[in-house]
N, C-alpha and C positions, 0 to 999 in steps of 0.2 A: 380405599387403599391408605396405608399409613402416611405415605409421602404427601398425598393430597390433604390429609388431616393436619399434618404439620404446617403446611403452607397456610391453611385456613386459620390455624391457631395464631400464626404470626400476623396475619392480616387483621384478625379480630383485635389483637393487642395494639396494632398500629392505629386502627381506626377509632377504637373506643378508649384507649388508654388502659389504666389499671383495671383488672378484672379478677374476680375470685375464681378458685378452681371449680366451685359448684356452678357458677355462671357459665364458665367455659364448657363444662361438661354438658349443660343443657343445650348450649348453642351447637355443639359438635355432635350431640346425640351419642355420647359415650359415658363411661363411668368416671368418677372423680379420680380414681386410681390410675386410669388410662391417661387422664390429663397430666397428672404428676409425672408419669413416665415420659410423656411427650415433652414436657418442660425440661426434664433432665436430658433427653436426647438432643434438644435444641441447644442447650448449654454446652454439651460436649462437642456439638458441631460448630460452635463459635458464634451462635446467635446470642446477642447480649440480653438475655432474659434475667430479671432479678426479682426476688420476692421482698415484699414489704410486710412486716409483721404488724399486729395490732388490730383493733376493731375495724378499721377501714383499710386494712391491708389487702394484698392480692399480688398478682403477677403483672409485670410491666416490662417494656423494652426501654433500653437507654435512649434518650432523646437523640434524634438525628438518624437512627437506623432506618434503612429503607430497602425493601425488596425491589428487584428489577422486573416489573411487569408493565410493558409499554405497548403502544400501537393503537389506542383508541382516542378519537378526538372528543370534544365536549358533547356534540350532538349525538354521536354514536353511543357514548356511555349513557346519556340521558334516555335514549330510546330503549336500550337494554334494561336499565333500571326500572323504567315505567312498565315495560312489557312483562318483566319478571316479578313485579311486586304483587304478592298475595296469590300467585298462581302455581306455587310449587306442587301441591297435591294433584293438580289437574294435568300436569304434563307427563302423562304416562309413567308415573312412578319415579320421576326424576326430581322430586322435591328437594332432597338434600344436595344433589348435584347442582341444582339451580341456585340454592342459597350460597353454596361455595363459589359459584361463578359470579354472583352479584358482588361478593366481597372482593373478588379479584378485579372486577370492573371498577369499583370505587378506588381501589389502590392503584390502578393503572393511570388514573387521571393526574394531571398536574396539581400540585398543592393548592394553587390559587382557585382552581375550578371545582375541587372535591366537595366543599361545603355547599357551593351553589347548585351543583347537580343533585346532590342528595336532597336538598330542600325543594328543588323543582320537581323531582320525582315524587316527593311526599304530597305535592299539590295536584297531582294527576291521578285519578282513580279509574281503573279499567275494570268493568264487569264486577261490581260489588255483589255481595252475597244476598242482598235484598233490594227490591225496587222501591219506588216512592210510596207504594201502598203497603210496605213492610212484608211483602210476600217473599219468603226465602227461596233462593235458587239453590236447591240441594243437589250437589254433585253425586253421581252414582258411586257406589262403593265397589272397588275392584281389588281383590286380594293381592297383596304384594307378590306372593309367589306366582300367581297367574300372570301378572303384568311383567315380571322379570322374564319368564319363559317366553311369552309372546314377543316382547320387545327384542330379546336376543335372536329369536328366529327370524324376525323381520330384517334386522340389521345384518345378520350373518348369511341370510339367504338360504336357510334350512327349512325343511318341512316342519310343521308343528302339529301335535296331536292334542285336540281339545275336547273336554267333556262339556257339551253345549246343550242348552235347553231352548229350543225354538218355541215361540208362543203356541200354546195348545198342544205341545208334544212333550213326551218324556225326555229326560236327559239321555244323551247317547254320545259315545266316543266317535270322533271323525278325524281323519288326517287331511290337512289342507296345505296348499302352497301359499304362504303369506306374501302380499304385495306391499302393503303399507298400513299405517295407522292414521286415523282421522279423529279429531275431536270437534263436536258441534254442539253448542248450547249445553255445555257441561256433560255431554254424553260422548263416550269413546267407542270407536268402531275399528274392527280389523277387516281390511279389504283383502280378499284372498280368492283363490280358485280351488275347486274340488273336482277332480277328474276332468279338468279343462273348462268347467262351467263357472261363471262368475258367482261369488258368494260374498255377502256382507254380514259380519257377526257382531252383535252388541257385546262389548267387553264385559259388561256387568252380568251377562248371562253365561259366561264361561266359569264353570265351577272349578276346573283344574286344567292345567296345560303342561305339555312336555315337549321341549325342543328335541328334534330328531337329528341324527347325523346326516341323513340324506339331503342332497341339495334340492332346493325348491325349483319347480318348473315355472319360470317367470321370465319376462323380458329383461334385458340388461338395463335399459333406461325406462324410467317411469314418470308419468305426468299425473300425480295424484289428484290435482284439481280437476283435470279433464275427466279422469275415471270417476271421481265422485259425482260430477255433474251428470255424466251419462247414466250412472246407476240411480241417481236421484230421479232423473226423468223417467226411467223405466219403472221405478217404484211408484211414482205418482200416477202414471197412466196405465198400470197393469193391475191384475188381481181383481178382487170383488169389491173394490172401493165404491163408496156412494158419492155421487157428485150432486152438489146443491147450488142453486142460484138464489142469491139473497141480497137484500138491502141492509146496510149497516151504517150506524153513526160513526163518523171518522174517528172520534175519540176512543172507540172500542177496537180499532183495528189491531193494535198490538195484542190485545187479549185473544182475538181470533187467531192470530199467528201462533200463539202459544197453545191453542186448543186444537186447531184443525190439522189434518195430515199435510195439506198443501193448498196454496192459493193458485189456481190455474189461470185466472184472468181477473182484471180489476179496472174499473173506470168510475169516474164521478158523474152523477146525473145533474140535471139542472137545479135540483133542490139542495145540492151539496152533499147528498148521501153517497156512499160508496155502493156500487153494484159489483158484486163479486161472484165468481164461480169457484167453489171450494170443494175439496175432496175430504171425506171423512172415512174412517176405517170401515164402518159398516152402518146399518140403519140405527142401531142402538146408540152408537157414538154420535150420529147426526142429531137425533132427538135430544139427547142429553146436552150436547154442546149448545144448540140453539136455545134451549130452555134457560141456560145460564144468563143469556143476554137480555131476557125480558123484552121490553118494548124497544130496546136499542137495535134489535135485529128483526127482520121480517123475511121468512122463507117464501120465495116465489115459486120455486119448483124443487122437487117433484110434489105432486098433489098429495101423495100419501103422507109426506112429512108435515104438510100444512094441517091435514086432518088429525094426525097424531098430536101435534102441539095444541090444536083447538080442543081436543078431548081432554088433554091434561089440564088445560086452563079452566075448562068447564067443571071438571071434577074438583079443582081447588076452589073455585068460586062457590060451588055448591056446599062444600064443607064449611067455609067461613060464612056462608049465608045463613047457616043454622044457628039457633040460639044456643049458648053454652049451657 
């Protein structure tokens, strides 16, 4: 909305000082012509914006001008700045709204605390895009049009029609009753029901979506955390998953978490190794995953998995035992 953009423009000038039209356009994700029209609108409305000509020119506010945005203490503002830094794209398509909110948070703070909070937030990093081994954590791509329709349906309480591709099945249209949105490890999910049955849809697998005018059949109050825990438990314990008992070097635990479907039980033995019961998607997934760990993991059960890994190791040893 233009009103929100005008507020953001004023906040940018307050917090950064003189800025060129091109820089403002990039920050606000609009054209330079739109920025110039907004500057003119602010001037007409009495906001003291003035232009400075020359090589280092741009637009600025008269010193002392302040918008009235209050209500946050220092700790609250720091928490929001830290949580919001770098996570715009992941918050269900609300990236530009998050950026605008962060500008308002900074402007809401007392003058004496503003620089301190901004510096403190810059010194706290939450969920970077790569870990210590430089493995990039790639967020799933969700088309903006899909995310907007799904998000509107969830918040408005309307049914939504989605073109969805379940694993191993062709894409098909289905109409569901949305309950809520959940994001876990850079992956987004739509929690819904279809014909009264619980359904969980991966947002990246939705090719198209359409909000419908009919009200969704769902409870008035919702506890998303409880619902997610219940569905996660059913997912881990149901279906044709493969359960494996194994020993693992503690240093590789996080790698296993990122590979396995779920860790069902865990304890440390006398030698300091972890004894784990782990669920994998199927037998192929189990063989592939355990092979990645080399000697850092040892499959204890089932026997067919031990034999599959032994045969693979023997074949590799045989190949490298031959002269080139």
